[in-house]
C-alpha positions as CSV (number, residue, x, y, z in Angstrom):
1,M,0.0,0.0,0.0
2,L,2.9,2.3,0.7
3,D,4.3,1.7,-2.7
4,E,0.9,2.5,-4.2
5,W,0.7,5.8,-2.2
6,I,4.1,6.9,-3.2
7,A,3.4,6.1,-6.9
8,Y,0.1,8.0,-6.6
9,R,1.6,11.1,-5.1
10,G,4.3,11.1,-7.8
11,H,8.1,11.3,-7.8
12,Q,8.1,15.1,-8.2
13,V,7.4,15.3,-4.5
14,R,10.7,14.6,-2.9
15,S,10.4,14.5,0.9
16,Q,11.5,12.3,3.8
17,Y,7.9,12.5,5.0
18,L,5.2,10.1,3.8
19,F,2.4,12.6,3.8
20,V,3.0,16.0,2.3
21,R,0.9,18.8,1.0
22,H,2.3,21.5,-1.2
23,G,5.8,20.2,-0.4
24,R,5.4,20.4,3.3
25,R,4.8,17.8,6.0
26,V,1.2,17.3,6.9
27,S,0.4,18.2,10.5
28,L,-0.6,15.6,13.1
29,G,-3.9,17.4,13.5
30,T,-4.7,16.9,9.8
31,I,-3.8,13.2,10.0
32,E,-5.9,12.7,13.1
33,H,-8.8,14.4,11.4
34,V,-8.5,12.2,8.3
35,V,-8.2,9.0,10.3
36,K,-11.4,9.9,12.3
37,R,-13.3,10.8,9.2
38,V,-12.3,7.5,7.5
39,A,-13.2,5.5,10.7
40,Q,-16.6,7.2,10.7
41,A,-17.2,6.5,7.0
42,A,-16.3,2.9,7.7
43,G,-18.9,2.8,10.4
44,L,-16.5,2.2,13.3
45,S,-18.0,3.0,16.6
46,T,-14.8,3.0,18.7
47,T,-12.4,5.9,18.9
48,V,-9.8,5.6,16.2
49,S,-6.6,7.6,16.2
50,P,-3.2,7.3,14.5
51,H,-1.7,6.2,17.8
52,R,-4.3,3.4,18.2
53,L,-3.6,2.3,14.6
54,R,0.1,2.1,15.6
55,H,-0.8,-0.1,18.6
56,T,-2.9,-2.3,16.4
57,L,-0.1,-2.7,13.9
58,A,2.4,-3.7,16.7
59,T,-0.1,-6.1,18.4
60,Q,-0.9,-7.8,15.1
61,A,2.8,-8.1,14.3
62,I,3.6,-9.7,17.6
63,N,0.6,-12.0,17.4
64,R,1.8,-13.2,14.0
65,G,5.3,-14.0,15.3
66,M,7.3,-10.9,14.5
67,S,10.2,-10.5,16.9
68,L,10.2,-7.8,19.6
69,E,13.5,-6.5,18.1
70,A,11.9,-6.1,14.7
71,I,8.8,-4.4,16.2
72,A,11.0,-2.0,18.2
73,A,12.8,-1.1,15.0
74,L,9.6,-0.6,13.1
75,L,8.1,1.6,15.8
76,G,11.4,3.5,16.4
77,H,11.7,2.4,20.0
78,R,15.1,3.0,21.6
79,S,14.4,0.4,24.3
80,L,12.8,-3.0,24.2
81,T,11.0,-2.0,27.5
82,M,8.6,0.2,25.4
83,T,8.0,-2.7,23.0
84,L,7.3,-5.2,25.9
85,V,3.9,-3.4,26.2
86,Y,2.9,-5.2,23.1
87,A,4.1,-8.6,24.4
88,R,1.8,-8.2,27.4
89,I,-1.1,-7.4,25.0
90,A,-0.2,-10.5,22.9
91,D,-0.1,-12.6,26.1
92,K,-3.7,-11.5,26.9
93,T,-4.7,-12.2,23.3
94,V,-3.2,-15.7,23.4
95,H,-4.9,-16.3,26.7
96,R,-8.3,-15.3,25.4
97,Q,-7.9,-17.4,22.3
98,Y,-6.8,-20.4,24.4
99,L,-9.9,-20.1,26.6
100,S,-12.1,-19.7,23.6
101,V,-10.7,-22.9,22.1
102,C,-11.1,-24.7,25.4
103,D,-14.8,-23.7,25.5
104,E,-15.3,-24.9,22.0
105,L,-13.6,-28.2,22.8
106,D,-15.7,-28.6,26.0
107,A,-18.8,-28.0,24.0
108,L,-17.8,-30.6,21.4
109,Y,-17.0,-33.1,24.1
110,A,-20.3,-32.5,25.9
111,E,-22.1,-33.0,22.6
112,A,-20.3,-36.3,22.0
113,V,-21.0,-37.6,25.5
114,L,-24.7,-36.6,25.1
115,G,-24.8,-38.4,21.8
116,E,-23.4,-41.6,23.3
117,E,-25.8,-41.5,26.2
118,Q,-28.8,-41.3,23.8
119,Q,-27.7,-44.4,21.9
């Protein structure tokens, strides 16, 4: 998607910043406004912000097996301590998914036992 955006904005815009308008960096306020507007248009009821999207990216990356070191580099963290926040989030996610699978297995087991009793 980044490649598509850079191709869309054209090579005539030479900047170290991803989002520019009239050759200048777009302000954080503008980005926050655009993100909120897109979230509303998508029908999202929760509060969406650029920072929340950053958290989502990091959490998804760790849940999919990306190393903490790579996530730290991606997010520009100077210390792994900051990145460990996402490891705790991932642990909670793994725990919830584990419990969910256990519930499903318990339900299947109960169903099988009930089926045997009725025979």
